[in-house]
C-alpha positions as CSV (number, residue, x, y, z in Angstrom):
1,M,-165.9,3.4,-83.3
2,K,-163.2,4.3,-85.8
3,H,-164.5,6.8,-88.3
4,Y,-162.9,9.3,-90.6
5,S,-165.1,11.9,-92.3
6,V,-163.9,12.2,-95.9
7,M,-163.0,15.7,-97.1
8,L,-164.7,17.3,-94.1
9,N,-163.3,20.8,-94.4
10,E,-163.8,21.0,-98.1
11,C,-167.5,20.0,-97.7
12,I,-168.2,22.4,-94.8
13,N,-166.5,25.3,-96.5
14,N,-168.3,24.8,-99.8
15,L,-171.7,24.5,-98.2
16,N,-171.5,28.2,-97.0
17,I,-173.5,27.3,-93.9
18,K,-175.8,30.0,-92.5
19,S,-176.5,29.8,-88.7
20,D,-180.3,30.0,-89.3
21,G,-180.4,27.7,-92.4
22,I,-182.0,24.4,-93.1
23,Y,-179.5,21.6,-94.0
24,V,-179.8,18.0,-95.1
25,D,-177.2,15.3,-94.7
26,G,-178.4,12.6,-97.0
27,T,-175.8,10.1,-95.7
28,L,-175.6,10.4,-92.0
29,G,-173.3,7.4,-91.3
30,L,-171.6,8.0,-87.9
31,G,-172.4,11.7,-88.0
32,G,-169.0,13.2,-88.8
33,H,-170.2,15.7,-91.5
34,S,-173.5,16.2,-89.6
35,S,-171.6,17.2,-86.4
36,E,-169.7,20.0,-88.2
37,I,-172.9,21.3,-89.8
38,L,-174.7,21.2,-86.5
39,K,-171.9,23.2,-84.8
40,K,-172.5,26.1,-87.2
41,L,-176.3,26.2,-86.6
42,T,-177.9,28.4,-83.9
43,T,-181.6,28.8,-85.0
44,G,-181.2,26.6,-88.1
45,H,-182.0,22.8,-88.3
46,L,-180.3,19.7,-89.7
47,Y,-182.2,16.8,-91.2
48,A,-180.1,13.6,-91.6
49,F,-181.0,10.4,-93.4
50,D,-179.7,6.9,-92.9
51,E,-181.1,3.4,-93.5
52,D,-178.9,1.8,-90.8
53,E,-180.4,1.6,-87.4
54,M,-176.9,1.2,-85.8
55,A,-175.7,4.4,-87.4
56,I,-178.7,6.4,-86.3
57,D,-178.4,5.3,-82.7
58,Y,-174.7,6.1,-82.6
59,A,-175.1,9.5,-84.4
60,K,-178.0,10.5,-82.2
61,E,-175.8,10.2,-79.1
62,R,-172.9,12.1,-80.8
63,L,-175.1,15.0,-82.1
64,S,-177.0,15.4,-78.9
65,K,-173.7,16.6,-77.3
66,I,-173.6,19.5,-79.7
67,N,-177.2,20.8,-79.6
68,N,-180.7,19.6,-80.3
69,N,-181.3,21.3,-83.7
70,F,-181.4,18.0,-85.6
71,T,-183.9,15.4,-86.8
72,L,-182.7,11.9,-87.8
73,I,-184.8,10.1,-90.4
74,K,-184.5,6.3,-91.0
75,S,-185.0,6.1,-94.7
76,N,-183.2,5.9,-98.0
77,F,-182.3,9.4,-99.2
78,A,-184.2,8.6,-102.4
79,N,-187.3,9.4,-100.4
80,M,-185.9,12.8,-99.4
81,T,-188.6,15.2,-100.7
82,E,-191.4,13.0,-99.3
83,E,-189.8,12.6,-95.9
84,L,-189.0,16.3,-95.5
85,K,-192.6,17.2,-96.3
86,K,-193.7,15.3,-93.2
87,Y,-191.8,18.0,-91.2
88,G,-193.2,20.8,-93.3
89,I,-189.9,21.4,-95.2
90,E,-190.1,22.2,-98.9
91,K,-187.0,24.2,-99.4
92,V,-183.5,23.9,-97.9
93,D,-180.2,25.9,-97.8
94,G,-177.8,23.0,-98.4
95,I,-177.6,19.3,-99.0
96,L,-174.6,16.9,-98.5
97,F,-174.0,13.4,-99.6
98,D,-171.1,11.0,-99.0
99,F,-171.7,7.9,-101.1
100,G,-169.1,5.8,-99.3
101,V,-169.8,2.8,-97.1
102,S,-169.0,3.8,-93.5
103,S,-165.8,2.3,-92.0
104,P,-167.6,0.4,-89.2
105,Q,-169.9,-1.3,-91.8
106,I,-166.9,-2.4,-93.8
107,D,-165.0,-3.5,-90.8
108,N,-167.8,-5.4,-89.1
109,P,-167.6,-9.0,-90.5
110,D,-171.3,-9.6,-89.7
111,R,-172.3,-7.1,-92.3
112,G,-170.6,-9.0,-95.1
113,F,-169.1,-5.9,-96.9
114,S,-165.5,-6.9,-96.5
115,F,-163.5,-9.4,-98.6
116,M,-160.8,-9.4,-95.9
117,H,-162.9,-10.8,-92.9
118,D,-165.0,-13.9,-92.9
119,G,-168.7,-13.2,-92.5
120,S,-172.1,-14.0,-94.0
121,L,-172.7,-12.6,-97.5
122,D,-175.1,-9.9,-96.5
123,M,-174.2,-6.3,-97.6
124,R,-177.5,-4.7,-96.8
125,M,-177.3,-1.1,-95.7
126,D,-180.9,-1.4,-94.4
127,R,-181.2,-4.8,-92.6
128,S,-185.0,-4.7,-92.8
129,T,-184.8,-5.2,-96.6
130,K,-184.9,-8.8,-98.0
131,L,-182.3,-9.1,-100.8
132,T,-178.8,-10.1,-99.6
133,A,-175.5,-10.7,-101.4
134,A,-176.0,-14.4,-100.7
135,D,-179.3,-14.4,-102.6
136,I,-177.7,-12.8,-105.6
137,V,-174.6,-15.1,-105.6
138,N,-176.8,-18.2,-105.2
139,T,-179.9,-17.5,-107.3
140,Y,-178.9,-15.1,-110.2
141,S,-178.2,-16.8,-113.5
142,E,-174.7,-16.9,-114.9
143,T,-175.7,-14.3,-117.5
144,K,-177.2,-11.9,-114.9
145,L,-174.1,-12.3,-112.6
146,T,-171.8,-11.6,-115.5
147,E,-173.8,-8.5,-116.3
148,I,-173.8,-7.0,-112.8
149,F,-170.0,-7.8,-112.3
150,Y,-169.2,-6.1,-115.6
151,K,-171.6,-3.1,-115.2
152,Y,-171.1,-2.3,-111.5
153,G,-167.6,-3.8,-111.0
154,E,-166.1,-3.1,-114.4
155,E,-164.3,-6.4,-114.0
156,K,-162.7,-7.9,-117.2
157,K,-163.1,-11.5,-116.1
158,S,-166.7,-11.2,-115.1
159,K,-167.8,-14.1,-117.3
160,F,-165.2,-16.6,-115.8
161,I,-166.1,-15.5,-112.3
162,A,-169.8,-15.8,-112.8
163,K,-169.3,-19.3,-114.3
164,Y,-167.2,-20.5,-111.3
165,I,-169.8,-19.1,-108.8
166,V,-172.6,-21.0,-110.4
167,K,-170.4,-24.1,-110.5
168,N,-169.6,-23.8,-106.8
169,R,-173.0,-23.0,-105.3
170,P,-174.1,-22.7,-102.5
171,I,-171.6,-20.0,-101.3
172,T,-172.5,-18.6,-97.9
173,T,-169.5,-16.6,-96.6
174,T,-167.4,-13.7,-97.8
175,L,-164.1,-15.7,-97.8
176,E,-165.7,-18.7,-99.6
177,L,-166.6,-16.2,-102.3
178,V,-163.1,-14.8,-102.4
179,D,-161.7,-18.3,-102.8
180,V,-164.1,-19.0,-105.7
181,I,-163.0,-15.7,-107.4
182,N,-159.4,-16.7,-107.0
183,D,-160.0,-20.1,-108.5
184,A,-161.8,-18.6,-111.4
185,V,-159.1,-16.2,-112.4
186,G,-155.9,-17.9,-111.1
187,N,-153.4,-16.6,-108.6
188,K,-151.4,-14.4,-110.9
189,Y,-154.4,-12.3,-112.1
190,F,-155.9,-12.4,-108.6
191,N,-152.8,-11.0,-106.9
192,L,-152.1,-8.4,-109.5
193,N,-155.6,-7.1,-110.2
194,H,-157.7,-7.8,-107.0
195,P,-160.9,-8.7,-108.8
196,E,-162.5,-9.5,-105.4
197,R,-162.7,-5.7,-104.7
198,R,-164.7,-5.1,-107.9
199,I,-167.0,-8.1,-107.4
200,F,-167.8,-7.1,-103.9
201,Q,-168.4,-3.5,-105.1
202,A,-170.8,-4.9,-107.8
203,L,-172.7,-7.0,-105.3
204,R,-173.0,-4.1,-102.8
205,I,-174.4,-1.8,-105.5
206,E,-176.9,-4.5,-106.7
207,V,-178.0,-5.3,-103.1
208,N,-178.6,-1.6,-102.2
209,Q,-179.6,-0.4,-105.7
210,E,-177.0,2.4,-105.1
211,L,-176.9,3.9,-108.6
212,K,-180.7,3.9,-109.0
213,V,-181.1,5.8,-105.7
214,I,-178.5,8.4,-106.8
215,E,-180.4,8.9,-110.1
216,A,-183.6,9.2,-108.1
217,V,-182.4,11.8,-105.7
218,L,-180.5,14.2,-108.0
219,P,-183.6,15.9,-109.5
220,Q,-185.0,16.2,-105.9
221,V,-181.9,18.0,-104.9
222,I,-182.4,20.8,-107.5
223,D,-186.1,21.2,-106.6
224,L,-185.3,21.3,-102.8
225,L,-182.6,23.9,-102.9
226,K,-183.4,27.6,-102.3
227,P,-181.7,30.1,-104.7
228,E,-178.0,30.2,-103.7
229,G,-178.5,26.9,-101.8
230,R,-175.7,24.5,-102.3
231,C,-175.2,20.8,-102.7
232,A,-171.9,18.9,-102.1
233,I,-171.5,15.3,-103.2
234,I,-168.7,12.9,-102.5
235,T,-168.4,9.9,-104.8
236,F,-166.0,7.0,-104.6
237,H,-166.0,5.3,-107.9
238,S,-166.3,6.2,-111.6
239,L,-169.9,4.9,-111.9
240,E,-171.3,7.2,-109.2
241,D,-169.2,10.2,-110.3
242,R,-170.3,9.8,-113.9
243,I,-174.0,10.0,-113.0
244,V,-173.4,13.1,-110.8
245,K,-171.2,14.8,-113.3
246,Q,-173.6,14.2,-116.3
247,Y,-176.7,15.3,-114.4
248,F,-175.0,18.5,-113.1
249,K,-173.7,19.2,-116.6
250,T,-177.2,19.0,-118.2
251,Q,-178.7,21.2,-115.4
252,S,-176.0,23.9,-115.6
253,E,-176.3,24.5,-119.4
254,V,-179.0,26.1,-121.6
255,N,-181.3,23.3,-123.0
256,E,-180.1,22.2,-126.5
257,L,-183.6,22.8,-127.9
258,V,-183.4,26.5,-127.4
259,K,-179.7,27.3,-127.7
260,G,-179.1,30.4,-129.8
261,L,-182.6,31.9,-129.4
262,P,-182.5,35.6,-128.6
263,K,-184.8,35.2,-125.6
264,I,-184.6,31.9,-123.7
265,P,-187.8,30.8,-121.8
266,L,-187.2,30.4,-118.1
267,E,-187.9,26.7,-118.0
268,Y,-185.0,26.1,-120.4
269,K,-182.5,28.2,-118.6
270,P,-179.8,26.6,-116.4
271,K,-181.0,25.7,-112.9
272,I,-177.6,25.4,-111.3
273,K,-174.1,26.7,-111.6
274,L,-171.1,24.5,-111.0
275,I,-169.0,25.7,-108.1
276,T,-166.4,23.0,-108.8
277,K,-165.7,22.9,-112.5
278,K,-163.5,19.8,-111.8
279,P,-164.0,17.6,-108.8
280,L,-161.9,18.3,-105.7
281,T,-159.9,15.5,-104.2
282,A,-158.5,14.8,-100.8
283,S,-155.4,16.7,-99.5
284,K,-152.0,15.0,-99.1
285,E,-152.5,15.3,-95.3
286,E,-155.8,13.5,-95.4
287,L,-154.5,10.8,-97.7
288,Q,-151.7,10.1,-95.1
289,E,-154.3,9.8,-92.4
290,N,-157.0,7.9,-94.3
291,S,-156.3,5.7,-97.3
292,R,-160.0,5.3,-98.0
293,S,-160.1,9.0,-99.1
294,K,-157.9,8.1,-102.1
295,S,-160.7,7.6,-104.6
296,A,-163.0,10.4,-103.2
297,K,-164.2,13.1,-105.5
298,L,-166.2,16.2,-104.4
299,R,-168.5,18.1,-106.7
300,V,-170.4,21.2,-105.6
301,I,-173.2,23.1,-107.2
302,E,-175.3,26.1,-106.4
303,R,-179.0,26.7,-107.2
304,I,-179.6,29.7,-109.4
């Protein structure tokens, strides 16, 4: 399987991995980041989460060749605290997230993530869940479609596209949907602006509730980290990055309610410090090797 671990060195270096530490990879994928964490552990342990059965099977084989200090958990990372408790883990030394869709998922036409290959409109990361992209495209109202295309895809012509989708139902394959998007906006706009990228992104976010699960896991991250424990997060578009940036900002500053008091109560003090004041981006070398790293942003925090 082709796979490129985005900003691998930057992530590993910023996690400050201790050989006896407990680490969590919230987005296992094919195990690229997990492999590098595992190589640094002697008596430590890695817990890695993924919803995708195929990813878990592949990563298990890959990681087993390094050592056995790992546990793979088939679950959404939004359930992190609850799942780790089952293993008696309440505090960890480091957490990593890579919010991108793994290359094999994108490249596999059967998964329906790609607007470049024909496949069924699926887009589920966890194939045991019910809602698919086809359900959204064929059952959501024009107003609701417009709303998700605008909110999650930031697409200017959301309304036109939603209208054409409703008019051309049922739409069952990825390339059928691409054609409908093209018809809705016309060739010139389509070729210049590639609205299909944004519409597919919006559908994927809605199917997997991606932004909601990010919002759900961030408070858990701060509670799980030991003092001096670090969290590194790679985002791939502005919506994800905004959520991460804003949450980290609020947690790294003194609460507005008590700013200026001579003695600040503990519960109002900052819980984290920002290790990266501005997000790190991929190196020139990496961009030459992997174009998908282009929009990646890495933010790192440390628990106080």
